[in-house]
C-alpha positions, 0 to 999 in steps of 0.5 A: 046932130052930134056924133060919137066915135064907138071907141070913145064909149066908156064902159058898156051901154047900160052900165050907168043906167038903163038906155044910157051910154057915156062918151069921152067925146062927141063931135058935130059936123054942122056949122049951125047953132045948138043949145046947152041946157042946164037942168035939175033932175030928181034922182033918188029923192034929191036934185042933181044938176045936169047939162043937156046938149040939144041939137035944135028947136024941136029937141028944145021944145020937147025938153021944155014940155017935159018940165015937171016937179022932177025935171026943171030947166034952169037956164038955156044957152045957145052956141052960135057960129061966127056967121050967125053971131057976127063975131070972130068965133063960136059964142055961148050966150044965155037965151032970153027968147026963141021964136020960129016962123016962116020966111018968104020961101016957106022955110022955118027960121029961128030967131034967138034973143040973147041976154045982151039984147042981140038978135040972131037968126039962122039964115044966111040971107043978110037982107032978112028981117025978123019982122018979115016972118009969118006964122011966128011962134014963141017957144021960149 
């Protein structure tokens, strides 16, 4: 999840729209992947480009299911930590596909395929093979 410091709030809640608050900064305590989702939202008869930063596959699936003529997802990128992407640091890459399934212990595992063709999973088990998943569901 993302965290905010109350002192980082801009203005009063609701001044930028009902149910909205703007923040100067957010943080994240978990060293796990998250999604940077580019969307076009219709506002006052015209589309505006916005970014939604989503914590997990549940939130991403909710956003995907909300798409209509007034809300269109144009691109999804994943931010992955080095332990997941095999690199030296966090990386942000365009997503080609996302699947979820269960490992041999019944835990939900996410499989990301990025634009380069690399496959990432959110398990620390280095012997894990994505093809061993059961109940696989492609969500994107």
